[in-house]
C-alpha positions as CSV (number, residue, x, y, z in Angstrom):
1,M,38.0,-14.6,-55.7
2,M,41.5,-14.6,-54.3
3,K,44.2,-15.0,-56.9
4,K,46.4,-18.0,-56.1
5,S,50.0,-18.6,-57.2
6,K,53.2,-20.3,-56.1
7,E,55.4,-17.2,-56.3
8,T,57.5,-16.5,-53.3
9,Q,56.5,-13.4,-51.5
10,K,58.7,-11.3,-49.2
11,L,57.9,-11.5,-45.5
12,K,59.7,-9.5,-43.1
13,V,60.4,-11.4,-39.9
14,K,61.8,-9.8,-36.9
15,L,64.6,-12.1,-35.7
16,G,66.0,-10.2,-32.8
17,Q,67.3,-7.0,-31.4
18,G,71.0,-6.5,-30.8
19,Q,73.2,-3.7,-29.7
20,G,72.4,-0.3,-30.9
21,D,68.8,-1.1,-31.6
22,Q,69.6,-2.6,-35.0
23,L,66.9,-4.7,-36.6
24,S,67.7,-7.5,-39.0
25,Y,65.3,-9.1,-41.5
26,M,65.4,-12.1,-43.8
27,K,63.5,-13.3,-46.8
28,V,61.3,-16.3,-46.3
29,P,59.5,-18.1,-49.2
30,I,55.7,-18.7,-48.6
31,K,53.8,-21.5,-50.4
32,K,50.0,-21.2,-50.5
33,A,48.7,-24.7,-50.8
34,S,45.4,-24.2,-49.0
35,R,43.1,-21.5,-47.8
36,K,44.8,-21.1,-44.5
37,P,48.5,-20.3,-45.4
38,S,51.3,-21.8,-43.3
39,I,54.5,-19.8,-42.7
40,F,57.8,-21.6,-42.9
41,L,60.9,-19.8,-41.6
42,K,64.0,-20.9,-43.4
43,A,67.0,-20.1,-41.1
44,Q,70.5,-21.4,-40.6
45,P,71.1,-21.4,-36.9
46,E,74.8,-22.3,-37.4
47,N,75.8,-19.3,-39.4
48,I,73.2,-16.8,-38.2
49,A,75.7,-15.1,-35.8
50,E,78.3,-14.7,-38.5
51,E,75.9,-13.5,-41.1
52,Y,74.0,-11.2,-38.8
53,P,76.3,-9.7,-36.2
54,G,74.7,-8.5,-32.9
55,L,72.6,-11.7,-32.5
56,E,74.9,-13.7,-30.2
57,N,72.3,-13.8,-27.4
58,C,69.3,-14.7,-29.5
59,D,69.2,-18.3,-28.3
60,E,68.5,-17.5,-24.7
61,W,65.0,-18.9,-25.0
62,T,66.4,-22.4,-25.4
63,D,67.9,-22.3,-21.8
64,P,66.0,-24.1,-19.1
65,R,63.7,-22.0,-16.9
66,E,64.3,-21.4,-13.3
67,R,61.5,-21.4,-10.7
68,L,61.4,-18.4,-8.4
69,K,59.9,-19.2,-5.0
70,P,58.7,-16.5,-2.6
71,A,60.4,-16.2,0.7
72,D,57.3,-16.9,2.8
73,Q,56.2,-20.0,0.9
74,L,55.3,-23.0,3.1
75,Q,57.6,-26.0,3.0
76,L,55.5,-29.2,2.5
77,N,56.6,-32.8,2.6
78,E,55.8,-35.5,0.2
79,N,52.6,-36.7,2.0
80,E,51.3,-33.2,2.3
81,L,51.9,-32.6,-1.3
82,N,50.1,-35.8,-2.3
83,E,47.1,-35.1,-0.1
84,E,43.9,-34.6,-2.1
85,F,41.3,-32.0,-1.3
86,T,37.8,-32.7,-2.6
87,R,35.8,-29.8,-4.0
88,I,32.2,-30.2,-4.9
89,L,30.8,-28.0,-7.6
90,T,27.1,-27.2,-7.3
91,A,24.7,-25.6,-9.7
92,N,23.3,-23.2,-7.1
93,N,23.2,-19.5,-7.9
94,P,25.2,-17.7,-5.2
95,N,23.2,-14.5,-5.9
96,A,19.8,-16.1,-5.4
97,P,18.0,-15.1,-2.1
98,E,17.8,-17.7,0.5
99,N,14.7,-16.7,2.4
100,V,11.8,-15.4,0.2
101,I,8.5,-14.7,2.0
102,R,5.3,-14.2,0.0
103,Y,1.7,-13.8,1.0
104,S,-0.5,-16.9,0.7
105,F,-4.1,-16.0,-0.2
106,N,-5.3,-19.5,0.6
107,E,-4.0,-19.4,4.2
108,R,-4.2,-15.6,4.6
109,C,-0.7,-15.2,6.0
110,F,2.9,-14.7,4.9
111,K,4.8,-17.9,4.3
112,Q,8.4,-18.8,3.3
113,V,8.9,-20.0,-0.2
114,T,10.4,-23.6,-0.2
115,Y,11.7,-23.7,-3.8
116,I,14.0,-21.0,-5.1
117,E,15.0,-20.7,-8.7
118,Q,18.7,-21.3,-9.2
119,M,19.0,-20.8,-12.9
120,A,20.8,-17.6,-14.1
121,V,20.4,-16.5,-17.7
122,H,23.4,-14.7,-19.1
123,F,22.3,-14.3,-22.7
124,A,19.0,-15.0,-24.6
125,A,18.1,-14.2,-28.1
126,D,15.2,-15.3,-30.2
127,G,16.1,-16.5,-33.7
128,C,14.2,-16.8,-36.9
129,M,16.1,-19.7,-38.6
130,L,14.5,-23.0,-39.5
131,H,16.1,-26.3,-39.9
132,K,15.8,-27.6,-43.4
133,N,14.5,-31.0,-42.3
134,S,11.9,-29.6,-40.0
135,D,8.2,-29.8,-40.8
136,E,7.7,-26.0,-40.8
137,A,10.5,-25.5,-43.4
138,R,9.1,-28.2,-45.6
139,R,5.6,-26.7,-45.5
140,Q,7.0,-23.2,-46.3
141,Q,9.1,-24.7,-49.2
142,A,6.1,-26.5,-50.6
143,R,3.9,-23.4,-50.5
144,G,6.6,-21.2,-51.9
145,E,5.7,-18.5,-49.5
146,T,8.9,-18.2,-47.6
147,G,11.7,-15.8,-48.4
148,V,14.4,-17.8,-46.5
149,A,17.1,-19.4,-48.7
150,I,17.0,-23.1,-47.8
151,I,20.2,-24.9,-48.8
152,T,19.8,-28.4,-50.1
153,D,22.1,-31.3,-49.9
154,A,22.9,-31.2,-53.6
155,Q,24.0,-27.6,-53.3
156,A,26.3,-28.4,-50.3
157,E,27.9,-31.3,-52.2
158,G,28.5,-29.0,-55.3
159,E,30.3,-26.5,-53.2
160,D,32.5,-29.1,-51.6
161,N,33.5,-30.5,-55.1
162,E,34.3,-27.0,-56.3
163,E,36.7,-26.3,-53.4
164,N,38.5,-29.6,-54.0
165,A,39.0,-28.7,-57.7
166,E,40.4,-25.3,-56.8
167,E,42.9,-27.0,-54.4
168,Q,44.1,-29.4,-57.1
169,T,44.3,-27.0,-60.1
170,G,44.9,-23.7,-58.3
171,K,43.8,-21.8,-61.3
172,E,41.5,-18.9,-61.6
173,E,38.2,-20.2,-63.0
174,V,35.8,-17.6,-61.8
175,P,33.3,-17.5,-64.7
176,E,33.0,-21.3,-64.9
177,Q,32.4,-21.6,-61.1
178,E,29.7,-18.9,-61.3
179,A,28.0,-20.8,-64.1
180,E,28.1,-24.1,-62.2
181,R,26.7,-22.5,-59.1
182,S,23.9,-20.8,-60.9
183,S,23.0,-24.1,-62.6
184,T,22.8,-25.9,-59.2
185,L,20.6,-23.3,-57.6
186,P,16.8,-24.0,-57.9
187,P,14.8,-21.4,-59.8
188,N,13.2,-19.0,-57.4
189,R,12.1,-16.2,-59.6
190,D,8.4,-16.4,-58.8
191,A,9.0,-16.6,-55.0
192,K,7.8,-13.6,-53.0
193,K,10.0,-12.4,-50.2
194,L,8.1,-11.9,-47.0
195,T,9.2,-9.4,-44.4
196,N,8.0,-11.6,-41.6
197,Q,7.9,-15.3,-42.1
198,F,5.7,-15.8,-39.0
199,N,3.0,-13.4,-40.2
200,F,-0.6,-14.2,-39.3
201,S,-3.6,-13.6,-41.3
202,E,-7.0,-13.8,-39.6
203,R,-9.7,-15.7,-41.4
204,A,-13.3,-15.6,-40.7
205,S,-16.5,-17.0,-42.1
206,Q,-20.0,-15.6,-42.0
207,T,-23.1,-17.7,-42.0
208,Y,-26.6,-16.9,-43.0
209,N,-28.9,-16.0,-40.1
210,N,-32.4,-17.2,-40.5
211,P,-35.0,-14.5,-39.9
212,Y,-37.1,-14.5,-36.8
213,R,-40.6,-16.0,-37.1
214,E,-43.5,-15.4,-34.9
215,H,-45.9,-18.1,-34.0
216,E,-49.2,-17.2,-32.5
217,T,-52.1,-19.4,-31.4
218,Q,-55.5,-18.1,-30.6
219,T,-58.0,-20.1,-28.6
220,Q,-61.4,-19.4,-27.3
221,P,-61.6,-18.3,-23.6
222,P,-62.7,-20.9,-21.1
223,P,-66.3,-20.7,-20.1
224,R,-67.1,-18.8,-16.9
225,T,-70.0,-19.0,-14.6
226,T,-71.0,-16.9,-11.6
227,F,-71.7,-19.0,-8.5
228,G,-73.1,-18.0,-5.2
229,S,-74.5,-19.8,-2.2
230,G,-75.1,-19.6,1.5
231,V,-73.5,-21.9,4.0
232,T,-75.2,-23.0,7.2
233,Q,-73.9,-25.0,10.1
234,W,-75.7,-28.3,9.1
235,E,-74.2,-28.1,5.6
236,I,-70.7,-27.7,7.1
237,F,-71.5,-30.7,9.4
238,D,-72.6,-32.8,6.5
239,A,-69.5,-32.0,4.5
240,Y,-67.2,-33.0,7.4
241,A,-69.2,-36.3,7.9
242,E,-68.9,-37.1,4.2
243,D,-65.2,-36.5,4.3
244,F,-64.8,-38.7,7.4
245,A,-66.7,-41.5,5.8
246,Y,-64.5,-41.3,2.7
247,Q,-61.3,-41.5,4.8
248,Q,-62.7,-44.6,6.6
249,L,-63.4,-46.3,3.3
250,E,-59.9,-45.6,2.0
251,K,-58.4,-47.1,5.2
252,N,-60.5,-50.3,4.8
253,K,-59.3,-50.6,1.2
254,D,-55.6,-50.3,2.2
255,K,-56.1,-53.0,4.9
256,A,-57.6,-55.4,2.3
257,K,-54.8,-54.9,-0.1
258,S,-52.1,-55.6,2.5
259,I,-50.7,-59.2,2.2
260,V,-49.4,-61.0,5.2
261,G,-47.3,-64.1,4.5
262,Q,-45.9,-66.6,7.0
263,K,-42.4,-68.2,6.5
264,D,-40.5,-70.3,9.0
265,G,-42.8,-69.3,11.9
266,T,-42.2,-65.6,11.3
267,T,-44.7,-63.1,9.9
268,V,-43.3,-61.1,6.9
269,R,-45.3,-58.1,5.7
270,K,-45.1,-57.9,2.0
271,K,-46.5,-54.4,1.5
272,V,-46.4,-51.4,3.8
273,L,-49.7,-49.8,4.3
274,T,-50.0,-46.5,2.5
275,S,-51.5,-45.1,5.6
276,E,-48.2,-45.4,7.4
277,L,-46.5,-43.4,4.6
278,Q,-49.0,-40.7,4.9
279,T,-48.0,-38.5,7.8
280,N,-49.4,-35.3,9.2
281,D,-46.1,-33.5,9.1
282,M,-46.6,-29.7,8.8
283,S,-43.1,-29.2,7.6
284,L,-44.2,-29.7,4.0
285,V,-46.3,-26.6,4.1
286,A,-44.5,-24.7,6.9
287,R,-43.1,-22.0,4.7
288,A,-46.4,-21.4,2.9
289,A,-48.3,-21.4,6.3
290,K,-45.8,-18.9,7.7
291,I,-46.3,-16.5,4.8
292,V,-50.1,-16.7,5.1
293,E,-49.9,-16.2,8.9
294,R,-47.8,-13.0,8.4
295,M,-50.2,-11.7,5.8
296,V,-53.1,-12.2,8.2
297,N,-51.2,-10.5,11.0
298,Q,-50.3,-7.6,8.7
299,N,-54.0,-7.0,8.2
300,S,-54.8,-7.5,11.8
301,Y,-52.1,-5.1,13.1
302,D,-52.2,-2.7,10.2
303,E,-52.6,0.4,12.4
304,I,-49.7,-0.5,14.6
305,A,-47.5,-1.2,11.5
306,Q,-48.4,2.2,10.1
307,D,-47.5,3.9,13.4
308,F,-44.2,2.0,13.6
309,R,-43.2,3.1,10.1
310,Y,-44.6,6.7,9.8
311,W,-46.0,8.0,13.1
312,E,-44.1,10.9,14.8
313,D,-45.4,12.6,17.9
314,M,-46.1,16.2,16.8
315,S,-46.5,17.4,20.4
316,D,-42.8,17.2,20.9
317,E,-42.5,20.5,19.0
318,F,-44.2,22.2,22.0
319,R,-42.3,20.2,24.6
320,E,-38.6,21.1,24.4
321,N,-37.2,18.7,27.0
322,E,-39.8,16.0,27.2
323,G,-40.6,12.9,25.2
324,T,-43.0,10.0,25.1
325,L,-43.1,6.3,24.3
326,L,-45.7,5.0,21.7
327,P,-46.9,1.5,22.5
328,L,-46.7,-0.9,19.6
329,W,-46.9,-4.7,19.7
330,R,-47.2,-6.9,22.8
331,F,-45.6,-10.4,22.7
332,I,-47.0,-13.1,25.0
333,T,-47.8,-16.8,24.6
334,D,-49.8,-19.4,26.6
335,C,-46.7,-21.3,27.7
336,T,-45.0,-18.3,29.2
337,K,-47.8,-16.5,31.0
338,R,-46.8,-17.6,34.5
339,L,-43.0,-17.1,33.9
340,A,-40.9,-14.0,34.3
341,V,-38.9,-12.6,31.4
342,T,-35.3,-12.8,32.7
343,S,-33.4,-11.5,29.6
344,V,-34.0,-9.8,26.3
345,C,-31.5,-9.6,23.4
346,W,-31.9,-8.3,19.8
347,N,-30.6,-10.2,16.9
348,P,-27.4,-8.6,15.5
349,F,-28.3,-9.4,11.8
350,Y,-32.1,-9.1,11.7
351,D,-33.6,-5.9,12.9
352,D,-37.1,-7.3,13.5
353,L,-36.0,-10.4,15.5
354,F,-35.3,-10.5,19.3
355,T,-34.9,-13.4,21.8
356,A,-36.4,-13.6,25.3
357,S,-35.6,-16.0,28.1
358,Y,-38.2,-17.1,30.7
359,G,-37.7,-18.3,34.2
360,S,-38.7,-17.5,37.8
361,Y,-37.3,-15.3,40.5
362,D,-39.3,-17.2,43.1
363,F,-36.6,-19.5,44.3
364,M,-38.9,-21.7,46.3
365,M,-40.9,-22.7,43.2
366,Q,-38.9,-23.2,40.1
367,P,-40.9,-24.3,37.0
368,K,-39.4,-25.3,33.6
369,G,-38.0,-22.5,31.5
370,C,-38.3,-21.5,27.9
371,I,-36.5,-19.5,25.2
372,C,-38.5,-17.7,22.5
373,C,-37.5,-15.8,19.4
374,F,-40.1,-13.2,18.3
375,S,-40.4,-11.1,15.2
376,L,-42.1,-7.8,14.8
377,K,-43.7,-9.2,11.7
378,N,-45.6,-11.9,13.7
379,P,-46.4,-10.8,17.2
380,S,-49.0,-13.6,17.8
381,F,-46.6,-16.5,17.9
382,P,-42.8,-17.0,18.3
383,E,-40.6,-17.9,15.3
384,F,-38.5,-20.4,17.3
385,S,-38.9,-21.8,20.8
386,F,-36.8,-24.0,23.0
387,K,-38.0,-25.8,26.2
388,T,-35.6,-26.3,29.2
389,N,-35.9,-28.4,32.3
390,Y,-34.9,-25.4,34.5
391,G,-35.6,-21.7,34.4
392,V,-33.4,-19.7,32.0
393,M,-31.8,-16.7,33.8
394,S,-29.8,-15.2,30.9
395,I,-29.2,-15.5,27.2
396,D,-27.0,-14.0,24.5
397,V,-27.0,-14.2,20.7
398,H,-23.7,-14.6,18.8
399,P,-22.7,-11.4,17.0
400,S,-21.4,-13.3,13.9
401,Y,-23.6,-16.4,13.9
402,P,-27.2,-15.2,14.6
403,H,-28.6,-18.7,14.8
404,L,-26.4,-19.6,17.9
405,I,-27.9,-18.8,21.3
406,V,-26.2,-19.4,24.6
407,A,-28.3,-19.7,27.8
408,G,-27.5,-19.8,31.5
409,C,-30.0,-21.7,33.7
410,Y,-31.1,-21.7,37.3
411,D,-29.4,-25.0,38.2
412,G,-25.9,-23.6,37.2
413,S,-25.8,-25.3,33.7
414,V,-25.0,-23.5,30.4
415,A,-26.2,-24.7,27.0
416,V,-25.8,-23.7,23.3
417,Y,-28.9,-23.8,21.0
418,N,-29.0,-23.7,17.2
419,S,-32.2,-22.4,15.7
420,K,-31.3,-24.0,12.3
421,V,-30.9,-27.6,13.6
422,S,-33.4,-28.6,16.2
423,S,-35.2,-27.5,19.4
424,E,-32.7,-29.3,21.6
425,A,-29.4,-28.0,22.9
426,I,-26.4,-28.9,20.8
427,H,-23.9,-28.5,23.7
428,C,-24.6,-28.6,27.4
429,S,-22.4,-28.6,30.5
430,N,-22.2,-31.7,32.7
431,A,-22.5,-32.1,36.4
432,E,-18.7,-31.8,36.9
433,T,-18.2,-28.5,35.1
434,K,-21.4,-26.6,35.7
435,H,-21.8,-23.8,38.3
436,S,-23.3,-24.6,41.7
437,D,-25.6,-21.6,41.7
438,P,-27.8,-19.8,39.1
439,V,-26.0,-18.3,36.1
440,W,-27.0,-14.7,36.1
441,Q,-25.3,-13.6,32.8
442,V,-23.5,-15.1,29.8
443,K,-21.6,-13.3,27.1
444,W,-20.2,-14.4,23.8
445,R,-16.5,-13.6,23.1
446,S,-14.4,-13.6,20.0
447,D,-13.1,-17.0,18.8
448,D,-9.9,-18.4,20.2
449,L,-6.7,-19.1,18.2
450,D,-8.0,-22.5,17.0
451,G,-11.2,-20.9,15.7
452,N,-13.5,-22.4,18.4
453,L,-16.4,-20.5,19.8
454,T,-16.0,-19.1,23.3
455,Y,-18.3,-17.4,25.9
456,V,-18.1,-16.3,29.5
457,S,-20.5,-17.0,32.4
458,V,-20.8,-15.5,35.9
459,S,-22.7,-17.1,38.8
460,S,-23.6,-16.6,42.4
461,D,-21.0,-19.3,43.4
462,G,-18.3,-16.6,42.9
463,R,-16.7,-18.1,39.7
464,V,-16.1,-16.5,36.3
465,C,-15.7,-19.3,33.7
466,V,-14.7,-19.3,30.0
467,W,-16.4,-22.0,28.0
468,T,-15.0,-23.3,24.7
469,V,-17.3,-24.9,22.1
470,A,-15.5,-27.7,20.2
471,K,-17.0,-30.0,17.6
472,S,-18.0,-32.7,20.0
473,E,-17.6,-31.3,23.5
474,L,-17.9,-28.3,25.7
475,S,-14.9,-27.5,27.9
476,C,-14.7,-25.1,30.9
477,A,-11.8,-23.1,32.3
478,E,-12.1,-21.1,35.5
479,V,-10.8,-17.5,35.0
480,M,-11.3,-15.9,38.4
481,Q,-12.9,-16.4,41.8
482,L,-14.6,-13.3,43.2
483,M,-12.9,-13.0,46.6
484,V,-14.3,-10.6,49.3
485,Y,-11.2,-9.2,50.9
486,G,-11.4,-8.1,54.5
487,V,-14.2,-10.5,55.4
488,A,-13.3,-14.0,56.5
489,G,-15.4,-16.8,58.0
490,D,-14.6,-19.3,60.8
491,G,-13.9,-22.9,59.7
492,P,-14.8,-26.1,61.6
493,D,-11.4,-26.3,63.1
494,G,-11.0,-22.7,64.0
495,T,-9.2,-21.6,60.8
496,R,-10.1,-18.5,58.9
497,L,-11.7,-19.1,55.5
498,Q,-11.8,-16.7,52.6
499,T,-15.3,-15.6,51.6
500,L,-16.3,-15.7,47.9
501,G,-18.5,-13.0,46.4
502,S,-21.6,-13.6,44.3
503,G,-21.4,-12.4,40.7
504,T,-24.6,-11.0,39.2
505,A,-23.6,-9.1,36.0
506,I,-20.8,-8.9,33.6
507,D,-19.8,-6.8,30.5
508,F,-16.7,-6.7,28.3
509,H,-14.9,-3.6,27.1
510,P,-15.9,-2.7,23.5
511,E,-12.2,-2.1,22.5
512,H,-10.2,-4.2,24.9
513,E,-11.5,-7.8,24.8
514,Q,-9.5,-8.9,27.8
515,T,-11.0,-6.3,30.2
516,F,-14.4,-6.8,31.8
517,L,-16.6,-5.5,34.6
518,V,-18.3,-7.8,37.2
519,G,-21.2,-6.7,39.5
520,T,-21.7,-8.6,42.8
521,E,-24.5,-9.1,45.3
522,E,-22.4,-7.2,47.9
523,G,-22.9,-4.0,45.8
524,R,-19.3,-3.8,44.5
525,I,-18.2,-3.5,40.9
526,L,-14.9,-5.2,40.0
527,L,-12.7,-4.3,37.1
528,C,-11.0,-7.6,36.0
529,S,-8.9,-9.0,33.1
530,L,-8.6,-12.4,31.6
531,T,-4.8,-12.2,31.7
532,H,-4.6,-11.4,35.5
533,H,-6.4,-14.1,37.4
534,S,-5.0,-13.4,40.9
535,H,-6.0,-9.8,41.5
536,Y,-8.4,-7.1,40.3
537,L,-7.5,-4.1,38.1
538,G,-9.8,-2.0,40.2
539,A,-12.7,-2.1,42.7
540,F,-15.6,0.3,43.1
541,T,-17.9,0.4,46.2
542,A,-20.9,1.2,44.1
543,H,-24.2,0.3,45.8
544,Q,-25.7,-0.7,49.1
545,M,-27.5,-3.7,47.6
546,S,-27.1,-6.2,44.8
547,V,-26.0,-4.9,41.4
548,Y,-28.4,-5.9,38.6
549,R,-26.5,-4.6,35.6
550,V,-23.2,-3.0,34.5
551,Q,-22.6,-1.8,30.9
552,W,-19.8,0.1,29.2
553,N,-20.6,3.2,27.1
554,P,-20.6,2.2,23.4
555,F,-18.8,5.4,22.5
556,H,-16.6,6.5,25.4
557,P,-14.0,3.9,26.4
558,D,-13.7,4.9,30.1
559,V,-17.4,5.4,31.1
560,F,-19.8,2.8,32.3
561,I,-23.2,2.7,34.1
562,S,-24.7,0.5,36.8
563,C,-28.0,-0.1,38.5
564,S,-29.0,-1.8,41.7
565,A,-31.9,-2.8,44.0
566,D,-31.0,0.3,46.2
567,W,-33.1,2.5,43.8
568,S,-30.1,4.1,42.2
569,V,-28.5,4.4,38.8
570,K,-24.8,5.6,38.7
571,I,-22.4,6.7,36.0
572,W,-18.8,5.9,36.6
573,E,-15.4,6.8,35.1
574,R,-12.6,4.3,35.1
575,A,-10.1,6.6,36.7
576,H,-12.3,7.7,39.6
577,T,-13.6,5.7,42.5
578,E,-16.6,8.0,43.0
579,P,-19.6,8.2,40.7
580,L,-19.9,11.1,38.3
581,F,-23.7,11.0,38.3
582,T,-26.2,9.5,40.7
583,F,-29.9,9.2,39.9
584,D,-32.5,8.0,42.5
585,L,-35.5,6.4,40.8
586,K,-37.5,5.7,44.0
587,S,-37.8,2.0,43.3
588,A,-35.7,-1.0,42.7
589,V,-34.0,-0.7,39.2
590,G,-34.2,-3.9,37.3
591,D,-32.1,-3.0,34.2
592,V,-30.3,-0.1,32.6
593,A,-29.0,0.3,29.0
594,W,-27.2,2.9,26.9
595,A,-28.8,4.0,23.7
596,P,-26.9,2.8,20.6
597,Y,-27.4,6.1,18.8
598,S,-26.1,8.6,21.4
599,A,-23.4,8.6,24.1
600,T,-25.6,10.7,26.5
601,V,-28.9,8.8,26.4
602,F,-29.8,5.8,28.6
603,A,-32.9,4.2,29.9
604,A,-33.9,2.2,33.0
605,V,-36.9,0.2,34.2
606,T,-38.1,0.0,37.8
607,A,-40.2,-2.4,39.9
608,D,-43.1,0.1,40.0
609,G,-43.8,-0.4,36.3
610,R,-42.1,2.8,34.9
611,V,-39.5,3.4,32.1
612,H,-37.1,6.3,32.7
613,V,-35.2,7.8,29.7
614,Y,-32.4,10.3,30.4
615,D,-30.4,12.6,28.1
616,L,-27.4,14.2,29.8
617,S,-27.0,16.7,27.0
618,V,-30.5,18.0,27.6
619,N,-31.0,17.6,31.3
620,K,-28.4,16.4,33.8
621,Y,-30.8,16.1,36.7
622,D,-34.3,14.8,35.6
623,A,-35.5,12.3,33.1
624,V,-36.7,13.5,29.7
625,C,-39.3,10.7,29.8
626,C,-40.9,8.9,32.8
627,Q,-43.8,6.8,31.6
628,T,-45.8,4.1,33.3
629,I,-46.0,0.9,31.3
630,V,-47.7,-1.5,33.6
631,H,-50.6,-0.4,35.8
632,R,-50.9,-3.5,37.9
633,R,-49.5,-3.2,41.4
634,K,-47.8,-6.6,41.6
635,T,-46.3,-6.5,38.1
636,K,-42.6,-5.5,37.9
637,L,-40.5,-4.5,34.9
638,T,-37.4,-6.7,34.6
639,R,-35.5,-6.0,31.4
640,L,-35.2,-3.6,28.4
641,A,-33.2,-3.5,25.2
642,F,-32.7,-0.8,22.5
643,N,-32.8,-1.8,18.8
644,R,-29.5,-1.0,17.1
645,R,-31.0,0.4,13.8
646,T,-34.6,1.5,14.5
647,S,-36.1,3.7,17.1
648,V,-37.7,0.8,19.0
649,V,-37.2,-0.4,22.6
650,V,-38.6,-3.6,24.1
651,V,-39.5,-3.8,27.8
652,S,-40.4,-7.0,29.7
653,D,-42.1,-7.8,33.0
654,D,-42.4,-10.7,35.5
655,R,-45.7,-11.9,34.0
656,G,-44.2,-13.3,30.8
657,A,-45.1,-10.3,28.5
658,V,-42.7,-8.3,26.3
659,A,-43.9,-4.9,25.0
660,S,-42.4,-2.8,22.3
661,F,-42.4,1.0,22.2
662,K,-41.4,3.7,19.7
663,L,-39.3,6.6,20.9
664,S,-40.6,10.1,20.1
665,P,-38.4,12.6,18.3
666,N,-37.3,14.4,21.5
667,L,-35.8,11.1,22.8
668,R,-33.7,10.6,19.7
669,R,-32.8,14.2,19.0
670,A,-29.9,14.7,16.6
671,P,-27.0,17.0,17.6
672,R,-27.2,20.5,16.4
673,D,-24.6,23.3,15.9
674,K,-24.8,26.9,17.2
675,K,-27.0,27.9,14.2
676,G,-29.5,25.1,14.9
677,Q,-28.6,22.9,12.0
678,E,-28.5,19.2,12.5
679,L,-25.1,17.5,12.5
680,T,-24.2,14.1,11.2
681,R,-23.8,11.5,14.0
682,S,-20.3,10.1,14.4
683,A,-18.4,8.4,17.1
684,E,-15.9,11.3,17.5
685,A,-18.8,13.8,17.9
686,E,-20.5,11.7,20.5
687,V,-17.3,11.2,22.5
688,E,-16.7,15.0,22.4
689,K,-20.3,15.7,23.5
690,L,-20.0,13.4,26.5
691,E,-16.5,14.7,27.4
692,R,-17.8,18.2,27.7
693,I,-20.4,17.1,30.2
694,L,-17.9,15.1,32.2
695,Q,-15.4,18.0,32.3
696,V,-18.0,20.1,34.1
697,V,-18.5,17.3,36.6
698,R,-14.7,16.9,37.2
699,E,-14.3,20.6,37.9
700,N,-17.3,20.6,40.4
701,P,-17.4,17.2,42.1
702,K,-20.4,18.3,44.2
703,T,-22.7,18.4,41.2
704,S,-22.4,14.6,40.9
705,S,-24.6,14.1,44.0
706,L,-26.8,17.0,43.2
707,S,-29.3,15.0,41.3
708,L,-29.5,12.4,44.1
709,A,-30.2,15.2,46.6
710,T,-32.7,16.9,44.4
711,S,-34.6,13.6,43.8
712,A,-34.6,12.9,47.5
713,V,-36.1,16.3,48.3
714,Q,-38.8,15.9,45.6
715,W,-39.7,12.4,46.9
716,S,-40.0,13.7,50.5
717,N,-42.2,16.6,49.4
718,R,-44.5,14.2,47.6
719,A,-44.7,11.9,50.6
720,R,-45.7,14.8,52.9
721,K,-48.5,15.9,50.5
722,K,-50.0,12.3,50.6
723,F,-50.0,12.2,54.4
């Protein structure tokens, strides 16, 4: 405690500073009446100069102050001085960023954040104090578990009274004050001081688990009897007759129970006959029937299934550069026997499922068409089928949605089918937007910016169109007209008309979606783009007759292959107008396709019923496999397609049949290194393998036509032997 008294203490006050740096001091009495002392300076300003010489100028602070204005200050009038300027204070943080962009996982894109936090925290500290009137403080005080000293109202009033008494008396009463304070404080001897008042103790309870009990029931086995009997034809007839009589009796009972009432001249049927509710819908047992059918087919075609899975031609070890095709299943139905298979396409998701379209190449007699989806698990009957009013010339299965099939018909119309919904087309072109000639090929493309499905069609009318599948309509946009430059026709009034070409085949680049190839009936191959509608990127004078197929190499981005009715198959490079390889197959080539497992293997089918398989890495001149598939003279092979994951190829003809074959080991030979060890297949290795072969052809251009000359000589020698 501070000792209080009324004695005057000496306080040195610096009054001023005169000449000679002499300091003067005076004694000032100080009275302590409260805790915060006040200082009273007792001075006599009248005699201070006489009593303390050198302080004549100590009253300069009482003189009025003068304002000092800078020389370049603006001179404002009264109105300008009274003019008010409004300033608005905002709570925005000046250091907060204005444009914050974050990634939205819902919309899968970067979006700007609309709300930006403007609050700036300068200081934050977590406290451990509790208010005395709060619920938590009362609970802790009641339990007596807190170590925090909680000050009550009585203690606060006692301290205030003590301070007032000290101010009045001003005497030292330290022992008495300590006794009073100790008497007012509550006893807290038994309270335990906790180091953390927010401590947490985990409490748990355990219950008794009943032991497991086993319940067993034993019964006698049901009685069994061995039954055997013979069945004859008359017993079967009697059973059918008995069942038919029972059905007739049930129908008569239902008719007798039906009540027919008449109200206001109208007949109202009170009860619906149960026979109307009973339908012969096979959809109730369709799944079970399909499983049973596949089980029966598995037993019927067990040998073929074993060959498909395990058979390998051992004779390939003795034939280095030759291979064979093993016949597997043959797919044909009654409704497609008189139709030609115009297109074959494997399903991108299911390895055992492929789709075939049926039409007719006899343009004088055009029957109705059909689309069938076959499975290797059930060669006797198609999984799905769609009937069309006109022959189907081409089909394509969507790469992302395997249940969507697009078809181009002989009358110029295009349609989209969904195998999950119904057997009817979900979208079909109308008379205004369809082609005027047969649609020879259709191709699915990637979705547009709005997420709508799109595909491209090419027709004999010289138009290439892009179709967009919306929710309720099918829209068409013409991309390009296939002009034949240098050939013009005479109009009715003597004008020269531009001639349109006839498109027969189309294929899009595997890497650049806007670039595509178009084959024409004039024998030309046009390199086009969806972004350049007015001109071609390139033109190749490829064949002498109609081009039946063009296809990009799946590994090399600049190589493509073509086939034609002029008996030839040619391999092209994008930068050269002349073919790199030319193969004469001595018959009209209906289709050609690259193998999906190798950049140097391709196959072609001809009108004489043969399949030719080439491997440029093994033999650049002759086929490694030339096998006759159809032995009939009038039967022609039309299309073929490689399976993407298995060593199976399907071949179709103009009699409505599709046959499947397994490639022998020599036809799908894996690449080997110099030591003879097999290398892993990769896209880079396949491109490098094909590039080495093309480099040899580029250095010696004459070798490109060597195979054609060799084949012509062999054909002439065989013809001479026959005659």
